[in-house]
N, C-alpha and C positions, 0 to 999 in steps of 0.2 A: 648587066648582071642577070642573065636569064635564070629564072627560078625552076624551070622545068625543061624536060627534053628526053631524048631516048638514044640509047646506044647499047650494043650487046655486052661489052665489057668496059668497066670504068675503073680508073686509078684515082683513089683519093689520096691527096698529099697534104698532110698537116705539118706545117712548118712552125714548130713550137720553140720556146725560148731555151729549152733544155734538150729536146729530142726532135728528130725528124721521124715522122711516122707515115708509113705507106700501107694502104689497104687496097687490094684488088678484088673486085666483085664481078662475077659473071651474072648476066640477067636473062640468060636463055631458058632457064627452068622456071617452074611455077613459083618457087621460093628462091630469092637471091642466094647465090653461093659464094662464100668467101674463099678465094683460091690462094691468096698469099698475104701475109703480114710481115713487115720488116720495121724494126724500131732501131734507129741509129742515134747514138749519143752525139750531142753537139758540144763543141768546146765552150767552156765558160766564157760568158760575156760576148759571144758572137752575135747574140741578140739580147738587147737590154730594153726593158719596158716596151717590148713590141717593135723596137727599131733595130734594123739590121746594121750592126756596127762593122762587120767584116763580110762583105758579100762573097768573097772568094771562098772563105771557109764554109759558109752556108751552101754555096753552089756545089762544092766538093762533097759535102755530106749528103746532099740531095741526090747527086749522081751515084754515089756509092750505095745509097739505099735502093734506088731504082734498079741498079745492076744486080744487087743481091736478090731483089724481088723478081728478076727475070723479065722486067718490063721492056718491051720493044717500042711501044708507042711513045710519041713525044707529047701527046695530049693528056693533061691531068685536070682534075677538079680541085680547086683550092678555095679558100675562104678568107674574108677579111672580118675583123671584129674590133672591139674596144670602144673607147669613148668617141671615136670619130665615125661611128656607125649609129644611126638612129632608126629604131623600129617603132612604129606607132599605129595602132588601130584607130581609124577615123570613120566618120559617116559622111557620105556625100549624096547628092541627089542621084537617083537611079538613072544611069545612062549606059550606052554600050561601051565595050572596051576601048574602041577607038576614041570616043568622046572622053572617056575617063583619062586616057593618056594625055589628051590635050589639057584637061583640067588639073592634072597632077602637079605641074610646076607651081601653079597658083596656090593649090592646097598646101604644097610643101613649104611655101613661104610663110604660111600661117602656123606651121607645126614644127619646123626644123630650124634650130638656132645656128645655121651655117649660111654663108654667102652662097646663093643659088648658082653662081657662076663657077663655084669650086666643088660641086658635088655631082655624083652619079645617082640617078633616081630610078627606082623600080617600084612596082606595086602588084598586089594580088587581090582580086575581087573575092571576098570570102563567101558571099551568098549569091552567085551568079544566076541561080534559078529563082531568086526571090521576086515578088510582085509588088512589094510596097513602094512608096515614093522615095525611100532612101535605101542605100546599100552600104554594107560594111566593106572597108578596104584596108588592107595592111600596106602601109607606106614604108618604104625603106630608102634611106639616104646614106650614102657613104662619101666621105671626102675623096675627091679624085686623086689627091696625092697618095692616099693610103692604097688605093687600087693600083696606081702606077708603080708604087714601090714594090708591090707583090709581083707585078708584071715584069719589072726589071730583073728581079732575082730569078724568075723563071726563064727569062730570055738568056741570062748568063749561064743557066744550066742547060740550055739547048731545048727548052720546053715551051709549050704554049698552053694556055688554059682553054679547055673546052667549055668550062663553066667557072665563073667567079661567084661563089656563093657567099653567104653570111654565116658566121660561126653559129649563131643562135638557130638558124634554120637547119644547118647540118646536124646539130645536136638533136633538134626536134625530129629530123628524119629517122635517125637511129632509134630514138626513144619511141616514136610512133610504131615502128616495126616490131620492136622487142617488148613493148609494154602497152599493147592496144587497150587493155582493160583499165588503164590509168588515165585515159583521155577524157575524163568527165570532171566538171567542176574546175576549181582553181588548184593547180598543181605546180610545184616548184621543181626545177631541175638545176642542181648546183654542180658546176664543173670546176673542181679545185685543181688548178694547173701549177706550173713551175713558178710563175711570177704573179699571176692574176687568177682570181676566182670569179667566174661568170655566174650571175644569177639570171635564170630565165623563168618567167612565170607564164604558164599556159592556162587559157580559159577554154574549156571544152576542146582541148587539143590545138588551139590557136595561140601562137606566141604573141603576147600583148605587152610584155615589158622585159627589157634586158638591161642589166647593170653590171659594171665591173668593180671589183674590190681589189686594191693593189696588195693583196696578201696571197702568197702561194707557198709551195713546199720550200722554196729557196729561203724564205724568211724563217720558217720553222727550223731549217737546218742551221742557218747562221746564228739563230738564238741559242741553239744547243752548243755550238762552237764557242760563241762569245761568253755566254753566261754560265756554262757548265763545263767548259774546258775540254770538250770532245774534239777529236780530230774530224776532218771533213768526212772521211770514210765511215767512222763510227757514228757520226750524226746522221749521215745518209742511211746507214743500215738501220738505225733506230726508228726513223720515220717510215721506212719501208718494211719494217718488221711486223710481228704479230702480237708482241707483248707490250703492256703498259709499264712504264718505269717512272720513278719520281721526277727525274729531270724532264722527261717528255710531258708528263702531266702538267708540270709548271708552265712549259711553253704553250701547250694546247690551251690552257686556261686563258692566257693573254691573247694569243693570236686567234683562238676560237671566238673570243668575245668581239674581236674586230670584225670577223665574218658575220657574227650575229647582228652587230650594229648595222652593217651594210644591208643585211636581209630585212631588218626591221624598217630601215629607211625606205627600201623598195616597196615593202608592203604598205607603209603609211602613204607613200606617193600614190600607189595604186588606189588606195581607199578614197583619196580626195580628187583624183584626176581621171577616174575611169568609171564607165557605166557598169562594169563587172561587179557583181554582188557576191557576198559570202566570204568565208575565211579560207585561207590556204589549208587544204586538208592533208597533204602529204608533201614531203620534200625528198626527191630522189638525188642521190649523190653519185658523181662520177669524177673522172680525172685521177691523176696519181695521188693527190692529197686526200682522196676519199678513203685511202687505206691507212691513214695515220691512226694508230691505235688510240682509242678513246675520244677521237674528234666527233664521231657520229653521236656518241652518247651525250657529249657536252652540247652540241647543237640542238639535239632533241629536247634536252632538259631546259635550256635557256629559252628556246622558242615555243615550247609546248606543242610541237608539231611532230607527228611520227616521221622517222627517218628510214628510208630504204635505200639499198644500193642498187643502182641501175645496172642492168646486164646488157652489155653491148652485143652479146653473142647468142642471146636466148632464142630467137626465131630465125636465125641464119642457118642455112646448110653450110657445113665447113668441109672443104675438100681435104683429102689426105695430104699431109705435109704442109698445110697452110700455116700452121703455127709451130713448125719444127724449130727446136732450139729455144722455145719460149715457154714459160710457166703460165698456164692459162689464168690461174687465179691472180697472178701478179700483173699481167698485161691487160686483162679484160677491162679494168677501169680506165685504161689509157686510150682505149680504142673507140670510144663513142663518137668523137669528132671525125677521125679518118674514115670510119665505117659510114657515118652519115654523109660524108662527101662522096664516097664511092657508090652510095645508093642513088646518087643524083645522076640520072641518065641524060646525056647531052643529045642535042638534035643531030 
C-alpha cells in the first residue's frame, strides 16, 4: 500500500455503499486541477456493511462511471477502510528507513490486534529530519482479505490499482489541500457516509486516530420510513433537503446522539492512550450525511465543539465542464474521499 508517488493525471475511484464516485485530477499545473467528476448510483444492497454482495452489479456501475468520465486508463487509486484497518502513531528508536521496515513487523505485533500473517503493513516516518534518540512513526495495518476483496472487484472491472490507499489518509489529503490553516492542534474530520460514519482525529495535521460508527444516511432514511410513514423517495428528499421538519428533527435527535457517543468514546480513548495533549478544537464535517438539516447543530450542542463544513473544492482549480450536470453545493460534501484519492500521485 504505497503512501506516496507521482503521476501526471490520477483517477480516484471511491466505491461506496450507495454511490460510485470518480474524480480525475491533473497534476501538471502548480495547483491540482479537477478535470472530471462522475457520481453513479449503486443498486440497493449491492454493498452491505462494506462487503460486496453482488460483484457484477458493482463492476458494471464502475465501468459506467469511468466511461461517463471519459477515462481511458486502466489504473485507478482506491482505498480500504473500516474496522479491519488500524492506524496508530508510535515511537521507536531512531533508525534509517530500511532498518525501520525490518523493525515494523515486530512493532506491529505489539500494537495491532490481528494475526500478522493475515495483514498488509506500511508505515511513514513523521519526523525524518529529527535528531533525537526516538522518532515518530505512523503505522498502518490492513487485513489482507480486505485488500484482496478490493483488488478482485477492480480486476472484474478490467482495472488495476496504481495505489491502494487508506480512507483516513485520502480524506486527510483532500482536507490538507483545502484547509491548510486548520492543521494545528487537535482537529476532527467526520465523514458521514451511506452506512458508516468515519471519525478521523488529526494532531498538527497527522492522523492519529480513526474510528467507524455504524450509522449513516441509510439509517436516517429507514427511520423516517418506518417511524414516520414516509416513502423511500420522500425520506431521501428530506435528508438531502435544506429545511428542518418535525419528523427529521426526531430522527436526528436519536441517530445524532449515536454519532456523539462514538465521538465521545474516540476522544476518551485518545485522552488515555495518546501522548497528544489538549482538547479537540474543531470538528469538520463531510460526506453526504453532513447535509442533513439540523445534524451539525445537534453535534455542536452535544459535543460543545465548533462544527464546520469541510470544502472539498476550496483550493482546487476546476476545469470547464468538470462538474457538468451536478449541483456543486449538493455534491461537494460527497467528494472529499474521491478527490483525496485522485490527489495521490502514483510512481
